[in-house]
Predicted model as a PDB file, atoms N, CA, C, CB and O in Angstrom, pLDDT in the B-factor column:
MODEL        1                                                                  
ATOM      1  N   MET A   1     106.598 146.322 114.192  1.00 51.00           N  
ATOM      2  CA  MET A   1     105.671 145.308 113.752  1.00 51.00           C  
ATOM      3  C   MET A   1     105.349 145.495 112.274  1.00 51.00           C  
ATOM      4  CB  MET A   1     104.398 145.347 114.593  1.00 51.00           C  
ATOM      5  O   MET A   1     105.204 144.515 111.544  1.00 51.00           O  
ATOM      6  N   LYS A   2     105.235 146.738 111.829  1.00 64.00           N  
ATOM      7  CA  LYS A   2     104.902 147.001 110.436  1.00 64.00           C  
ATOM      8  C   LYS A   2     106.025 146.530 109.508  1.00 64.00           C  
ATOM      9  CB  LYS A   2     104.631 148.496 110.227  1.00 64.00           C  
ATOM     10  O   LYS A   2     105.761 146.017 108.421  1.00 64.00           O  
ATOM     11  N   LYS A   3     107.284 146.707 109.944  1.00 66.00           N  
ATOM     12  CA  LYS A   3     108.417 146.262 109.128  1.00 66.00           C  
ATOM     13  C   LYS A   3     108.405 144.743 108.965  1.00 66.00           C  
ATOM     14  CB  LYS A   3     109.746 146.717 109.759  1.00 66.00           C  
ATOM     15  O   LYS A   3     108.755 144.226 107.904  1.00 66.00           O  
ATOM     16  N   SER A   4     108.004 144.037 110.009  1.00 70.00           N  
ATOM     17  CA  SER A   4     107.917 142.577 109.955  1.00 70.00           C  
ATOM     18  C   SER A   4     106.869 142.142 108.936  1.00 70.00           C  
ATOM     19  CB  SER A   4     107.581 142.003 111.344  1.00 70.00           C  
ATOM     20  O   SER A   4     107.082 141.178 108.200  1.00 70.00           O  
ATOM     21  N   ASN A   5     105.739 142.845 108.889  1.00 71.00           N  
ATOM     22  CA  ASN A   5     104.695 142.519 107.918  1.00 71.00           C  
ATOM     23  C   ASN A   5     105.168 142.781 106.496  1.00 71.00           C  
ATOM     24  CB  ASN A   5     103.427 143.324 108.205  1.00 71.00           C  
ATOM     25  O   ASN A   5     104.852 142.009 105.591  1.00 71.00           O  
ATOM     26  N   ASN A   6     105.916 143.853 106.283  1.00 75.00           N  
ATOM     27  CA  ASN A   6     106.434 144.158 104.950  1.00 75.00           C  
ATOM     28  C   ASN A   6     107.435 143.105 104.502  1.00 75.00           C  
ATOM     29  CB  ASN A   6     107.084 145.542 104.929  1.00 75.00           C  
ATOM     30  O   ASN A   6     107.430 142.700 103.340  1.00 75.00           O  
ATOM     31  N   ASN A   7     108.297 142.656 105.418  1.00 78.00           N  
ATOM     32  CA  ASN A   7     109.262 141.616 105.074  1.00 78.00           C  
ATOM     33  C   ASN A   7     108.564 140.316 104.717  1.00 78.00           C  
ATOM     34  CB  ASN A   7     110.233 141.387 106.226  1.00 78.00           C  
ATOM     35  O   ASN A   7     108.970 139.625 103.783  1.00 78.00           O  
ATOM     36  N   LEU A   8     107.513 139.979 105.458  1.00 74.00           N  
ATOM     37  CA  LEU A   8     106.749 138.766 105.182  1.00 74.00           C  
ATOM     38  C   LEU A   8     106.043 138.876 103.835  1.00 74.00           C  
ATOM     39  CB  LEU A   8     105.727 138.503 106.301  1.00 74.00           C  
ATOM     40  O   LEU A   8     105.988 137.909 103.075  1.00 74.00           O  
ATOM     41  N   LEU A   9     105.510 140.044 103.548  1.00 79.00           N  
ATOM     42  CA  LEU A   9     104.849 140.264 102.267  1.00 79.00           C  
ATOM     43  C   LEU A   9     105.830 140.113 101.112  1.00 79.00           C  
ATOM     44  CB  LEU A   9     104.205 141.648 102.231  1.00 79.00           C  
ATOM     45  O   LEU A   9     105.514 139.474 100.108  1.00 79.00           O  
ATOM     46  N   LEU A  10     107.006 140.689 101.245  1.00 82.00           N  
ATOM     47  CA  LEU A  10     108.019 140.566 100.194  1.00 82.00           C  
ATOM     48  C   LEU A  10     108.491 139.122 100.028  1.00 82.00           C  
ATOM     49  CB  LEU A  10     109.211 141.468 100.505  1.00 82.00           C  
ATOM     50  O   LEU A  10     108.763 138.671  98.916  1.00 82.00           O  
ATOM     51  N   LYS A  11     108.583 138.413 101.136  1.00 78.00           N  
ATOM     52  CA  LYS A  11     109.005 137.010 101.086  1.00 78.00           C  
ATOM     53  C   LYS A  11     108.020 136.180 100.268  1.00 78.00           C  
ATOM     54  CB  LYS A  11     109.134 136.433 102.510  1.00 78.00           C  
ATOM     55  O   LYS A  11     108.430 135.405  99.405  1.00 78.00           O  
ATOM     56  N   TYR A  12     106.742 136.335 100.530  1.00 77.00           N  
ATOM     57  CA  TYR A  12     105.739 135.532  99.823  1.00 77.00           C  
ATOM     58  C   TYR A  12     105.474 136.050  98.417  1.00 77.00           C  
ATOM     59  CB  TYR A  12     104.441 135.508 100.608  1.00 77.00           C  
ATOM     60  O   TYR A  12     105.051 135.282  97.553  1.00 77.00           O  
ATOM     61  N   ALA A  13     105.709 137.318  98.168  1.00 82.00           N  
ATOM     62  CA  ALA A  13     105.624 137.824  96.799  1.00 82.00           C  
ATOM     63  C   ALA A  13     106.735 137.209  95.950  1.00 82.00           C  
ATOM     64  CB  ALA A  13     105.718 139.372  96.778  1.00 82.00           C  
ATOM     65  O   ALA A  13     106.513 136.850  94.794  1.00 82.00           O  
ATOM     66  N   GLY A  14     107.919 137.089  96.523  1.00 83.00           N  
ATOM     67  CA  GLY A  14     109.026 136.436  95.827  1.00 83.00           C  
ATOM     68  C   GLY A  14     108.755 134.966  95.595  1.00 83.00           C  
ATOM     69  O   GLY A  14     109.116 134.424  94.551  1.00 83.00           O  
ATOM     70  N   LEU A  15     108.128 134.321  96.550  1.00 82.00           N  
ATOM     71  CA  LEU A  15     107.789 132.911  96.409  1.00 82.00           C  
ATOM     72  C   LEU A  15     106.757 132.691  95.311  1.00 82.00           C  
ATOM     73  CB  LEU A  15     107.270 132.361  97.728  1.00 82.00           C  
ATOM     74  O   LEU A  15     106.846 131.725  94.553  1.00 82.00           O  
ATOM     75  N   SER A  16     105.781 133.584  95.224  1.00 83.00           N  
ATOM     76  CA  SER A  16     104.781 133.441  94.157  1.00 83.00           C  
ATOM     77  C   SER A  16     105.404 133.697  92.784  1.00 83.00           C  
ATOM     78  CB  SER A  16     103.602 134.410  94.391  1.00 83.00           C  
ATOM     79  O   SER A  16     105.022 133.059  91.803  1.00 83.00           O  
ATOM     80  N   THR A  17     106.350 134.614  92.709  1.00 88.00           N  
ATOM     81  CA  THR A  17     107.058 134.848  91.453  1.00 88.00           C  
ATOM     82  C   THR A  17     107.851 133.611  91.052  1.00 88.00           C  
ATOM     83  CB  THR A  17     107.992 136.065  91.575  1.00 88.00           C  
ATOM     84  O   THR A  17     107.857 133.224  89.883  1.00 88.00           O  
ATOM     85  N   GLN A  18     108.516 132.995  92.017  1.00 87.00           N  
ATOM     86  CA  GLN A  18     109.243 131.755  91.749  1.00 87.00           C  
ATOM     87  C   GLN A  18     108.302 130.667  91.248  1.00 87.00           C  
ATOM     88  CB  GLN A  18     109.972 131.280  93.008  1.00 87.00           C  
ATOM     89  O   GLN A  18     108.641 129.916  90.334  1.00 87.00           O  
ATOM     90  N   LEU A  19     107.119 130.588  91.850  1.00 88.00           N  
ATOM     91  CA  LEU A  19     106.143 129.576  91.453  1.00 88.00           C  
ATOM     92  C   LEU A  19     105.728 129.753  90.007  1.00 88.00           C  
ATOM     93  CB  LEU A  19     104.920 129.632  92.355  1.00 88.00           C  
ATOM     94  O   LEU A  19     105.728 128.784  89.247  1.00 88.00           O  
ATOM     95  N   PHE A  20     105.374 130.965  89.606  1.00 92.00           N  
ATOM     96  CA  PHE A  20     104.928 131.207  88.239  1.00 92.00           C  
ATOM     97  C   PHE A  20     106.042 130.977  87.218  1.00 92.00           C  
ATOM     98  CB  PHE A  20     104.400 132.621  88.113  1.00 92.00           C  
ATOM     99  O   PHE A  20     105.794 130.425  86.146  1.00 92.00           O  
ATOM    100  N   ILE A  21     107.242 131.388  87.539  1.00 94.00           N  
ATOM    101  CA  ILE A  21     108.364 131.169  86.624  1.00 94.00           C  
ATOM    102  C   ILE A  21     108.675 129.681  86.510  1.00 94.00           C  
ATOM    103  CB  ILE A  21     109.612 131.940  87.099  1.00 94.00           C  
ATOM    104  O   ILE A  21     108.899 129.172  85.412  1.00 94.00           O  
ATOM    105  N   ALA A  22     108.687 128.983  87.647  1.00 93.00           N  
ATOM    106  CA  ALA A  22     108.976 127.545  87.638  1.00 93.00           C  
ATOM    107  C   ALA A  22     107.901 126.775  86.883  1.00 93.00           C  
ATOM    108  CB  ALA A  22     109.093 127.012  89.073  1.00 93.00           C  
ATOM    109  O   ALA A  22     108.217 125.843  86.144  1.00 93.00           O  
ATOM    110  N   LEU A  23     106.638 127.149  87.055  1.00 94.00           N  
ATOM    111  CA  LEU A  23     105.560 126.476  86.323  1.00 94.00           C  
ATOM    112  C   LEU A  23     105.665 126.731  84.824  1.00 94.00           C  
ATOM    113  CB  LEU A  23     104.195 126.942  86.838  1.00 94.00           C  
ATOM    114  O   LEU A  23     105.458 125.823  84.019  1.00 94.00           O  
ATOM    115  N   GLY A  24     105.983 127.956  84.454  1.00 95.00           N  
ATOM    116  CA  GLY A  24     106.155 128.274  83.033  1.00 95.00           C  
ATOM    117  C   GLY A  24     107.294 127.481  82.410  1.00 95.00           C  
ATOM    118  O   GLY A  24     107.159 126.959  81.304  1.00 95.00           O  
ATOM    119  N   LEU A  25     108.412 127.391  83.117  1.00 95.00           N  
ATOM    120  CA  LEU A  25     109.546 126.611  82.606  1.00 95.00           C  
ATOM    121  C   LEU A  25     109.220 125.121  82.548  1.00 95.00           C  
ATOM    122  CB  LEU A  25     110.783 126.837  83.479  1.00 95.00           C  
ATOM    123  O   LEU A  25     109.629 124.434  81.612  1.00 95.00           O  
ATOM    124  N   ALA A  26     108.486 124.619  83.540  1.00 95.00           N  
ATOM    125  CA  ALA A  26     108.117 123.200  83.553  1.00 95.00           C  
ATOM    126  C   ALA A  26     107.215 122.865  82.381  1.00 95.00           C  
ATOM    127  CB  ALA A  26     107.423 122.835  84.868  1.00 95.00           C  
ATOM    128  O   ALA A  26     107.379 121.821  81.750  1.00 95.00           O  
ATOM    129  N   VAL A  27     106.260 123.741  82.082  1.00 95.00           N  
ATOM    130  CA  VAL A  27     105.380 123.501  80.932  1.00 95.00           C  
ATOM    131  C   VAL A  27     106.177 123.580  79.636  1.00 95.00           C  
ATOM    132  CB  VAL A  27     104.215 124.520  80.908  1.00 95.00           C  
ATOM    133  O   VAL A  27     106.000 122.747  78.747  1.00 95.00           O  
ATOM    134  N   TYR A  28     107.043 124.564  79.525  1.00 96.00           N  
ATOM    135  CA  TYR A  28     107.851 124.718  78.314  1.00 96.00           C  
ATOM    136  C   TYR A  28     108.722 123.478  78.072  1.00 96.00           C  
ATOM    137  CB  TYR A  28     108.737 125.976  78.419  1.00 96.00           C  
ATOM    138  O   TYR A  28     108.731 122.917  76.976  1.00 96.00           O  
ATOM    139  N   PHE A  29     109.449 123.063  79.109  1.00 95.00           N  
ATOM    140  CA  PHE A  29     110.308 121.895  78.948  1.00 95.00           C  
ATOM    141  C   PHE A  29     109.505 120.606  78.824  1.00 95.00           C  
ATOM    142  CB  PHE A  29     111.266 121.791  80.115  1.00 95.00           C  
ATOM    143  O   PHE A  29     109.965 119.646  78.207  1.00 95.00           O  
ATOM    144  N   GLY A  30     108.314 120.579  79.404  1.00 94.00           N  
ATOM    145  CA  GLY A  30     107.434 119.422  79.225  1.00 94.00           C  
ATOM    146  C   GLY A  30     106.987 119.277  77.784  1.00 94.00           C  
ATOM    147  O   GLY A  30     106.942 118.168  77.252  1.00 94.00           O  
ATOM    148  N   ILE A  31     106.654 120.395  77.149  1.00 94.00           N  
ATOM    149  CA  ILE A  31     106.266 120.367  75.733  1.00 94.00           C  
ATOM    150  C   ILE A  31     107.445 119.912  74.885  1.00 94.00           C  
ATOM    151  CB  ILE A  31     105.769 121.762  75.264  1.00 94.00           C  
ATOM    152  O   ILE A  31     107.293 119.078  73.992  1.00 94.00           O  
ATOM    153  N   LYS A  32     108.620 120.464  75.168  1.00 95.00           N  
ATOM    154  CA  LYS A  32     109.820 120.069  74.407  1.00 95.00           C  
ATOM    155  C   LYS A  32     110.122 118.579  74.585  1.00 95.00           C  
ATOM    156  CB  LYS A  32     111.040 120.908  74.851  1.00 95.00           C  
ATOM    157  O   LYS A  32     110.444 117.894  73.614  1.00 95.00           O  
ATOM    158  N   ALA A  33     110.019 118.075  75.815  1.00 94.00           N  
ATOM    159  CA  ALA A  33     110.315 116.665  76.078  1.00 94.00           C  
ATOM    160  C   ALA A  33     109.293 115.756  75.402  1.00 94.00           C  
ATOM    161  CB  ALA A  33     110.341 116.396  77.589  1.00 94.00           C  
ATOM    162  O   ALA A  33     109.650 114.709  74.863  1.00 94.00           O  
ATOM    163  N   ASP A  34     108.027 116.154  75.431  1.00 93.00           N  
ATOM    164  CA  ASP A  34     106.992 115.345  74.775  1.00 93.00           C  
ATOM    165  C   ASP A  34     107.204 115.286  73.265  1.00 93.00           C  
ATOM    166  CB  ASP A  34     105.599 115.908  75.082  1.00 93.00           C  
ATOM    167  O   ASP A  34     107.023 114.236  72.649  1.00 93.00           O  
ATOM    168  N   LYS A  35     107.583 116.399  72.680  1.00 93.00           N  
ATOM    169  CA  LYS A  35     107.861 116.397  71.242  1.00 93.00           C  
ATOM    170  C   LYS A  35     109.104 115.581  70.920  1.00 93.00           C  
ATOM    171  CB  LYS A  35     108.030 117.827  70.730  1.00 93.00           C  
ATOM    172  O   LYS A  35     109.131 114.849  69.930  1.00 93.00           O  
ATOM    173  N   TRP A  36     110.133 115.704  71.752  1.00 94.00           N  
ATOM    174  CA  TRP A  36     111.387 114.994  71.516  1.00 94.00           C  
ATOM    175  C   TRP A  36     111.202 113.486  71.631  1.00 94.00           C  
ATOM    176  CB  TRP A  36     112.454 115.464  72.498  1.00 94.00           C  
ATOM    177  O   TRP A  36     111.778 112.720  70.858  1.00 94.00           O  
ATOM    178  N   LEU A  37     110.387 113.062  72.613  1.00 92.00           N  
ATOM    179  CA  LEU A  37     110.147 111.635  72.810  1.00 92.00           C  
ATOM    180  C   LEU A  37     108.963 111.112  71.989  1.00 92.00           C  
ATOM    181  CB  LEU A  37     109.908 111.357  74.279  1.00 92.00           C  
ATOM    182  O   LEU A  37     108.663 109.919  72.022  1.00 92.00           O  
ATOM    183  N   SER A  38     108.304 111.989  71.268  1.00 90.00           N  
ATOM    184  CA  SER A  38     107.174 111.653  70.377  1.00 90.00           C  
ATOM    185  C   SER A  38     106.025 110.964  71.114  1.00 90.00           C  
ATOM    186  CB  SER A  38     107.655 110.752  69.244  1.00 90.00           C  
ATOM    187  O   SER A  38     105.468 109.979  70.630  1.00 90.00           O  
ATOM    188  N   PHE A  39     105.679 111.493  72.287  1.00 82.00           N  
ATOM    189  CA  PHE A  39     104.519 110.969  73.005  1.00 82.00           C  
ATOM    190  C   PHE A  39     103.241 111.504  72.386  1.00 82.00           C  
ATOM    191  CB  PHE A  39     104.587 111.335  74.498  1.00 82.00           C  
ATOM    192  O   PHE A  39     103.173 112.671  71.999  1.00 82.00           O  
ATOM    193  N   LYS A  40     102.223 110.651  72.293  1.00 85.00           N  
ATOM    194  CA  LYS A  40     100.929 111.111  71.785  1.00 85.00           C  
ATOM    195  C   LYS A  40     100.165 111.867  72.871  1.00 85.00           C  
ATOM    196  CB  LYS A  40     100.093 109.918  71.274  1.00 85.00           C  
ATOM    197  O   LYS A  40      99.466 112.841  72.592  1.00 85.00           O  
ATOM    198  N   THR A  41     100.309 111.402  74.110  1.00 89.00           N  
ATOM    199  CA  THR A  41      99.671 112.101  75.224  1.00 89.00           C  
ATOM    200  C   THR A  41     100.708 113.002  75.904  1.00 89.00           C  
ATOM    201  CB  THR A  41      99.055 111.086  76.246  1.00 89.00           C  
ATOM    202  O   THR A  41     101.872 112.618  76.017  1.00 89.00           O  
ATOM    203  N   PRO A  42     100.313 114.160  76.346  1.00 90.00           N  
ATOM    204  CA  PRO A  42     101.275 115.110  76.945  1.00 90.00           C  
ATOM    205  C   PRO A  42     101.667 114.717  78.373  1.00 90.00           C  
ATOM    206  CB  PRO A  42     100.683 116.526  76.950  1.00 90.00           C  
ATOM    207  O   PRO A  42     101.200 115.327  79.335  1.00 90.00           O  
ATOM    208  N   LEU A  43     102.505 113.720  78.506  1.00 93.00           N  
ATOM    209  CA  LEU A  43     102.895 113.201  79.818  1.00 93.00           C  
ATOM    210  C   LEU A  43     103.719 114.207  80.621  1.00 93.00           C  
ATOM    211  CB  LEU A  43     103.681 111.916  79.652  1.00 93.00           C  
ATOM    212  O   LEU A  43     103.375 114.513  81.762  1.00 93.00           O  
ATOM    213  N   PHE A  44     104.789 114.716  80.043  1.00 93.00           N  
ATOM    214  CA  PHE A  44     105.671 115.622  80.771  1.00 93.00           C  
ATOM    215  C   PHE A  44     105.040 116.993  81.012  1.00 93.00           C  
ATOM    216  CB  PHE A  44     106.967 115.786  80.016  1.00 93.00           C  
ATOM    217  O   PHE A  44     105.405 117.680  81.966  1.00 93.00           O  
ATOM    218  N   VAL A  45     104.112 117.392  80.170  1.00 94.00           N  
ATOM    219  CA  VAL A  45     103.419 118.664  80.384  1.00 94.00           C  
ATOM    220  C   VAL A  45     102.592 118.598  81.668  1.00 94.00           C  
ATOM    221  CB  VAL A  45     102.513 119.007  79.171  1.00 94.00           C  
ATOM    222  O   VAL A  45     102.373 119.622  82.315  1.00 94.00           O  
ATOM    223  N   TRP A  46     102.135 117.408  82.037  1.00 94.00           N  
ATOM    224  CA  TRP A  46     101.378 117.239  83.276  1.00 94.00           C  
ATOM    225  C   TRP A  46     102.276 116.942  84.467  1.00 94.00           C  
ATOM    226  CB  TRP A  46     100.366 116.130  83.116  1.00 94.00           C  
ATOM    227  O   TRP A  46     102.056 117.472  85.556  1.00 94.00           O  
ATOM    228  N   VAL A  47     103.277 116.106  84.274  1.00 95.00           N  
ATOM    229  CA  VAL A  47     104.087 115.628  85.392  1.00 95.00           C  
ATOM    230  C   VAL A  47     105.016 116.714  85.945  1.00 95.00           C  
ATOM    231  CB  VAL A  47     104.906 114.425  84.958  1.00 95.00           C  
ATOM    232  O   VAL A  47     105.085 116.901  87.160  1.00 95.00           O  
ATOM    233  N   LEU A  48     105.716 117.414  85.089  1.00 94.00           N  
ATOM    234  CA  LEU A  48     106.673 118.415  85.560  1.00 94.00           C  
ATOM    235  C   LEU A  48     106.026 119.536  86.387  1.00 94.00           C  
ATOM    236  CB  LEU A  48     107.392 119.017  84.377  1.00 94.00           C  
ATOM    237  O   LEU A  48     106.542 119.859  87.457  1.00 94.00           O  
ATOM    238  N   PRO A  49     104.921 120.138  85.939  1.00 94.00           N  
ATOM    239  CA  PRO A  49     104.285 121.156  86.798  1.00 94.00           C  
ATOM    240  C   PRO A  49     103.761 120.588  88.119  1.00 94.00           C  
ATOM    241  CB  PRO A  49     103.139 121.815  86.050  1.00 94.00           C  
ATOM    242  O   PRO A  49     103.789 121.276  89.139  1.00 94.00           O  
ATOM    243  N   LEU A  50     103.284 119.338  88.110  1.00 95.00           N  
ATOM    244  CA  LEU A  50     102.823 118.744  89.364  1.00 95.00           C  
ATOM    245  C   LEU A  50     103.966 118.561  90.354  1.00 95.00           C  
ATOM    246  CB  LEU A  50     102.152 117.403  89.095  1.00 95.00           C  
ATOM    247  O   LEU A  50     103.788 118.740  91.559  1.00 95.00           O  
ATOM    248  N   ILE A  51     105.133 118.206  89.845  1.00 94.00           N  
ATOM    249  CA  ILE A  51     106.302 118.089  90.714  1.00 94.00           C  
ATOM    250  C   ILE A  51     106.671 119.452  91.285  1.00 94.00           C  
ATOM    251  CB  ILE A  51     107.496 117.487  89.944  1.00 94.00           C  
ATOM    252  O   ILE A  51     106.985 119.567  92.470  1.00 94.00           O  
ATOM    253  N   ILE A  52     106.635 120.483  90.449  1.00 93.00           N  
ATOM    254  CA  ILE A  52     106.947 121.849  90.901  1.00 93.00           C  
ATOM    255  C   ILE A  52     105.959 122.294  91.981  1.00 93.00           C  
ATOM    256  CB  ILE A  52     106.917 122.840  89.707  1.00 93.00           C  
ATOM    257  O   ILE A  52     106.364 122.867  92.992  1.00 93.00           O  
ATOM    258  N   ILE A  53     104.683 122.039  91.774  1.00 93.00           N  
ATOM    259  CA  ILE A  53     103.668 122.430  92.752  1.00 93.00           C  
ATOM    260  C   ILE A  53     103.903 121.701  94.069  1.00 93.00           C  
ATOM    261  CB  ILE A  53     102.249 122.133  92.218  1.00 93.00           C  
ATOM    262  O   ILE A  53     103.790 122.309  95.134  1.00 93.00           O  
ATOM    263  N   ALA A  54     104.227 120.414  94.019  1.00 94.00           N  
ATOM    264  CA  ALA A  54     104.473 119.646  95.240  1.00 94.00           C  
ATOM    265  C   ALA A  54     105.676 120.204  96.001  1.00 94.00           C  
ATOM    266  CB  ALA A  54     104.699 118.160  94.903  1.00 94.00           C  
ATOM    267  O   ALA A  54     105.632 120.322  97.225  1.00 94.00           O  
ATOM    268  N   VAL A  55     106.738 120.543  95.293  1.00 91.00           N  
ATOM    269  CA  VAL A  55     107.939 121.072  95.942  1.00 91.00           C  
ATOM    270  C   VAL A  55     107.667 122.445  96.556  1.00 91.00           C  
ATOM    271  CB  VAL A  55     109.098 121.163  94.935  1.00 91.00           C  
ATOM    272  O   VAL A  55     108.103 122.720  97.674  1.00 91.00           O  
ATOM    273  N   ILE A  56     106.961 123.296  95.843  1.00 87.00           N  
ATOM    274  CA  ILE A  56     106.643 124.630  96.372  1.00 87.00           C  
ATOM    275  C   ILE A  56     105.718 124.524  97.586  1.00 87.00           C  
ATOM    276  CB  ILE A  56     105.986 125.505  95.277  1.00 87.00           C  
ATOM    277  O   ILE A  56     105.896 125.249  98.565  1.00 87.00           O  
ATOM    278  N   MET A  57     104.732 123.624  97.527  1.00 88.00           N  
ATOM    279  CA  MET A  57     103.838 123.438  98.677  1.00 88.00           C  
ATOM    280  C   MET A  57     104.616 122.941  99.893  1.00 88.00           C  
ATOM    281  CB  MET A  57     102.709 122.446  98.329  1.00 88.00           C  
ATOM    282  O   MET A  57     104.368 123.387 101.013  1.00 88.00           O  
ATOM    283  N   TYR A  58     105.548 122.025  99.679  1.00 90.00           N  
ATOM    284  CA  TYR A  58     106.391 121.549 100.776  1.00 90.00           C  
ATOM    285  C   TYR A  58     107.192 122.707 101.375  1.00 90.00           C  
ATOM    286  CB  TYR A  58     107.343 120.435 100.283  1.00 90.00           C  
ATOM    287  O   TYR A  58     107.309 122.831 102.595  1.00 90.00           O  
ATOM    288  N   LYS A  59     107.736 123.543 100.509  1.00 84.00           N  
ATOM    289  CA  LYS A  59     108.517 124.685 100.978  1.00 84.00           C  
ATOM    290  C   LYS A  59     107.652 125.658 101.777  1.00 84.00           C  
ATOM    291  CB  LYS A  59     109.162 125.408  99.795  1.00 84.00           C  
ATOM    292  O   LYS A  59     108.091 126.170 102.807  1.00 84.00           O  
ATOM    293  N   ILE A  60     106.437 125.916 101.318  1.00 81.00           N  
ATOM    294  CA  ILE A  60     105.529 126.821 102.024  1.00 81.00           C  
ATOM    295  C   ILE A  60     105.167 126.247 103.391  1.00 81.00           C  
ATOM    296  CB  ILE A  60     104.251 127.071 101.191  1.00 81.00           C  
ATOM    297  O   ILE A  60     105.190 126.962 104.392  1.00 81.00           O  
ATOM    298  N   ILE A  61     104.836 124.966 103.434  1.00 87.00           N  
ATOM    299  CA  ILE A  61     104.466 124.338 104.708  1.00 87.00           C  
ATOM    300  C   ILE A  61     105.643 124.346 105.671  1.00 87.00           C  
ATOM    301  CB  ILE A  61     103.978 122.895 104.482  1.00 87.00           C  
ATOM    302  O   ILE A  61     105.475 124.611 106.861  1.00 87.00           O  
ATOM    303  N   LYS A  62     106.821 124.060 105.164  1.00 86.00           N  
ATOM    304  CA  LYS A  62     108.019 124.054 106.005  1.00 86.00           C  
ATOM    305  C   LYS A  62     108.316 125.457 106.541  1.00 86.00           C  
ATOM    306  CB  LYS A  62     109.230 123.521 105.212  1.00 86.00           C  
ATOM    307  O   LYS A  62     108.677 125.610 107.708  1.00 86.00           O  
ATOM    308  N   ASP A  63     108.165 126.472 105.702  1.00 78.00           N  
ATOM    309  CA  ASP A  63     108.453 127.847 106.128  1.00 78.00           C  
ATOM    310  C   ASP A  63     107.410 128.355 107.132  1.00 78.00           C  
ATOM    311  CB  ASP A  63     108.502 128.782 104.906  1.00 78.00           C  
ATOM    312  O   ASP A  63     107.767 129.049 108.084  1.00 78.00           O  
ATOM    313  N   THR A  64     106.151 128.028 106.937  1.00 78.00           N  
ATOM    314  CA  THR A  64     105.109 128.562 107.805  1.00 78.00           C  
ATOM    315  C   THR A  64     105.064 127.844 109.138  1.00 78.00           C  
ATOM    316  CB  THR A  64     103.764 128.466 107.128  1.00 78.00           C  
ATOM    317  O   THR A  64     104.709 128.461 110.143  1.00 78.00           O  
ATOM    318  N   THR A  65     105.409 126.563 109.189  1.00 83.00           N  
ATOM    319  CA  THR A  65     105.391 125.863 110.475  1.00 83.00           C  
ATOM    320  C   THR A  65     106.625 126.192 111.308  1.00 83.00           C  
ATOM    321  CB  THR A  65     105.301 124.354 110.256  1.00 83.00           C  
ATOM    322  O   THR A  65     106.598 126.033 112.529  1.00 83.00           O  
ATOM    323  N   ALA A  66     107.688 126.641 110.687  1.00 64.00           N  
ATOM    324  CA  ALA A  66     108.900 127.000 111.420  1.00 64.00           C  
ATOM    325  C   ALA A  66     108.703 128.291 112.213  1.00 64.00           C  
ATOM    326  CB  ALA A  66     110.082 127.149 110.455  1.00 64.00           C  
ATOM    327  O   ALA A  66     109.418 128.523 113.188  1.00 64.00           O  
ATOM    328  N   ASN A  67     107.749 129.136 111.814  1.00 58.00           N  
ATOM    329  CA  ASN A  67     107.523 130.400 112.489  1.00 58.00           C  
ATOM    330  C   ASN A  67     106.746 130.249 113.784  1.00 58.00           C  
ATOM    331  CB  ASN A  67     106.802 131.334 111.579  1.00 58.00           C  
ATOM    332  O   ASN A  67     106.717 131.178 114.591  1.00 58.00           O  
ATOM    333  N   LYS A  68     106.119 129.111 114.002  1.00 53.00           N  
ATOM    334  CA  LYS A  68     105.274 128.943 115.201  1.00 53.00           C  
ATOM    335  C   LYS A  68     106.037 128.498 116.370  1.00 53.00           C  
ATOM    336  CB  LYS A  68     104.186 127.979 114.956  1.00 53.00           C  
ATOM    337  O   LYS A  68     105.467 128.313 117.445  1.00 53.00           O  
TER     338      LYS A  68                                                      
ENDMDL                                                                          
END                                                                             
């Protein structure tokens, strides 16, 4: 049982690492896209991270409901 808990912990630690890296890249590319397209309001800086959060939340919900 303890090994199962460790595997689950490592799984979600990896998922949180993916989340932070993906959010950082989304913000970085959002800034680049906003500058390239010369937007006055930071549209892509908001939209890209929101898309990443939605996809990660979907993945978490899908993974956690499959275990039941």
